[in-house]
C-alpha positions, 0 to 999 in steps of 0.5 A: 349051499346057503347053509354051507356059505353061512358056516364059512362066514361064521368061521371067517369072522372067528378066524380073523378077529371080527368076533365082536359079532352080537349073539343075534348078529345077522349073517348075509353077504357083503357087497359094494355100492355107490352113494351120492349127496350134497355133503359127506354127511348127506349120502344116499343111493342115487336113482340113476344106478342100481346098487350094489355095483359089485358083488362076489359074483363079479369076482372072476379069479377066485371063488369069492364069499363076499366083497367089502371095505371099499376105498377108491381114488381117481387118477386122470379120467379113471376111478380105481376101487380097492376092496376086500374079497373073501376067498371061500376056499381058505377063508382069507381076505384078499385085496381086489381091484375094480375100475370105472370111467364115471364112478358109477359103473364098475368093472372087476379086474383082479386080485392085486394083493394077497398074503398068507394071512387075511387082508381087509380095509384097503386104505388107498391114498397118494402122497406126492407122486407115490401110491400107498395102501394100508390093508388091515392085517390084525391077525399078525398084530401089525399095521403094514404099509405097501407101496405101488411098484406099478399102480394099480396092480403091483404092490410091495411091502414098504414098512411095518408101521406098528406092531404088537396089538390086533390093530383094526382098520388103520386110517391115515391122513396128513394135516398141519404138516404131520401124519396121523393115524386112527386104529382100533384095538380091543377093550374086551376080547369081543369088541374093538372098543378103543380108538387109538391115535398116532402121529409121525413126522414122515409116513415111513418114520417113527409113529408115536402114540398120542398122549390122549390116546386112546381117544375113545375108550370102551365104546364099540359104538364109535371106536372102530374106523369106518372110512376115509378121514377127510381133511377139508378146508375148514374141518376134519371128519372121521367116520366110525363103525357102530359095532354093537350089539351087531358088527357093521350096523351103521357108520357115524361121523365126527368133526375133529375140532382140535388136533395137536401133538398134545390135544384132541377133541371131537364132536359127533354128527347128530345121526348116522351117515349110512346104515341098515335099510331093512331090505335088499342088498344092505338090509342088515348093515353098512360099515364103510364109507369113502366120500370124494368131492365131485364139485360144489355141493356134489359128492360120490362115495363107495360104501358097503352093505350086508344083505341076503341074496335074492 
C-alpha cells in the first residue's frame, strides 16, 4: 500500500504542475500543524499540543492522500481553517474545512469546494462583511476569486482575476488603499522561479502587472509565495517557499520596504521561518505559514509539514 501511495503522490505532482521536485526530493505525506511564537518571524511547535493537528486520516468524506496549504481566520469565538485535501481516487486537490474553538484543537468538517481540476493553497480573507477565497488553479491557467454565499461552507466563483499563465499560490492583500497580489510563474519548465506583482483599485476590478514585475527572477529559493502576506502597523511581510533543490523545503520571510505603483523593494529576514525538522511529521519540509496575532508578543500560525507516517 505504501508503494502505491508513493506512486500516487508522484503522479499528482506531475499532473498538477508541481513538477519542480528535485531529483532526490523526498516523498512522504503532508499534514497540518499549529505553531506559536512571540512574532511572525519566531514560530515553533508549542509544548501544549501534539502536532500534526490534522492529517489525511481525519478526512471523513473522501479517501485522502494528504492535507496541506492551510489558511485560517477567526470569526467571533471560532477559528475556521481551509486547506488542500488530495483526493486519492482522482489525484485532484479539493478544499477542506476544519473548525476550532481555541486554535489548537481542530475538528474536520467536510470538503467545501471542488472543481473538475485541482485546487490548492486556499487563500481565505475577509473584505468588509464579505468572505473571499482564492485557491490555486494553475492547471487551468487562471487566478479565480470565489465568494462565500453561506460562510464557511458554500462558495461560488465571483470572477477570474488573471488568465494566460500557470499562476501558483496567488496571495492578495490590501495596503495604502490599493489591492496587491503576489503570484509565482515559471522561469523554466521545472520551477516557479518568478514572483509577479499585480495591483488593482478594486478586488473585482482590473488587475495590472507592476512595472517592476517580476520582482524576483530565476530564483526558486524565494519566488513562490509561502503564506499570508501580513500588513502590520509598521511593516509588510511576505513569505516565500524555498523550492530548490527540493519542493517545499522551508519558508523564508521578507520585509517589504517600498510598495507603490512604480517601485518595489524588500529585504530578507536573516534565516528561514520554518523548515524540515529531520524527524517526525515535518521531517522533510514545510512550505506554508499563516500567522495571526493573539495579543502583545503572542502569535499563532497554521503550518504544514512533509513527513513519513509512523
